[in-house]
Structures are given as structure tokens and as C-alpha cells.
N, C-alpha and C positions, 0 to 999 in steps of 0.2 A: 558532725551530721547530727548528733542526737540533740543538740542545743536548739537546733533551726526549728524543728516542730513543736517543741516545749515551748519557745517564744512564741511561736505563730499562736499555740493555742492560749499562752498567757495574754496576748495582745488581743485574741477575740473576746476573752472572759473579762479584760478590762472594758473594751468597747459595749460589750453586753451589761456591766454593771453602770457605766456612763449612762447609757440609753434607759437602765430600768431606773435610775435616779430621777434623770429627766422625767419618765413616766409618772413617777410617784409625787414629783414637786406638779406637774401639770393636774393631775389629779386631786392634791390639796387645794390647789386655785380653783378647780372647779367645785369643790367641796364648799370653799369659802363663798363662792358665787351662789351656789344653791340655797345656803344657809340665809344668805341676804336676800336672796329672791322670796323666800319662805317666809321671812320676816316682814317684807314688803308685801305680800300675799296678805297675811295676817292683818296689817294696818289696813289695808284696802277693805278686807271683809269686815274690820271693827267700823271703819267709816259709813259702809253700806248700811250695817245694822243701825249704827247712831241715825242716818237718817231716815230710815223705815221707821222707827220708833219716834223721830220728830213728826214724821209724815202721819203717823198714827194720832198723836196728841192734836196736830192742827185739823185732823178730819174730826175728831172728836168734838173740838170747840167748835166746828163750822154747824154739826149737827147739832148742838146747843143753841148756836145764833140762828138756826133755821126753826128750831122749834120755838124760840122766844118769837120770831119774826110773825110765825103761825098765830101763836096767841094775841100779838097786837093784832095782826089783821082782822081776827075774829071778833076782840074787843071793838075795834073800830068801824065793825063791818065792811071790811072792804073785800070781802071774797064773796064769789056768788055760791049760792047753794049748790048749783048744777055744774059748775065747772071743775074738771079733773084737777088734782095736784101735780105740778111738775116739779117734781124732785129727782 
């Protein structure tokens, strides 16, 4: 009779060990997925920063073109002295 309770405890311990192994495996999978998500998010942030930089360069170039257009208009006397600037 003493073997039965010991065997029962051992069975429970084995089941717990198997469950714990499964939990560890799942945790490792989640960790790997989280790492991939973090890498993807870093890539998205990098892309956004590159697009913002590109947009800033375009805005600077557009400002330069506006300035040059203003000079051309003034030299050709295409602007009226009283009209407000529309920028």
C-alpha cells in the first residue's frame, strides 16, 4: 500500500514537470515573437525617420524655389506692390 501513494505523487510530479516544460517552451516562443516584433518596429521607426528627413529636404528645396520665383516675379515686375504675399 505504501507504493500506491508514492507512485501517485511521482505521477503528479511528472505531470507537473511536463506542464512546466510546455510553459517554458511557450515562453521561449513568445520571447522570440516579441524579439521579431521589436525588430520590425525598429525598422518602421527607421523608415519613418528617413521619410521625415526626405520631406524636410523637399521643403527646403521648395522654399528655395519659392524664393527664386519671387525674385523672377520682381525682376519682371509681375507682382503688384499692394497685393499680399500668398505663401
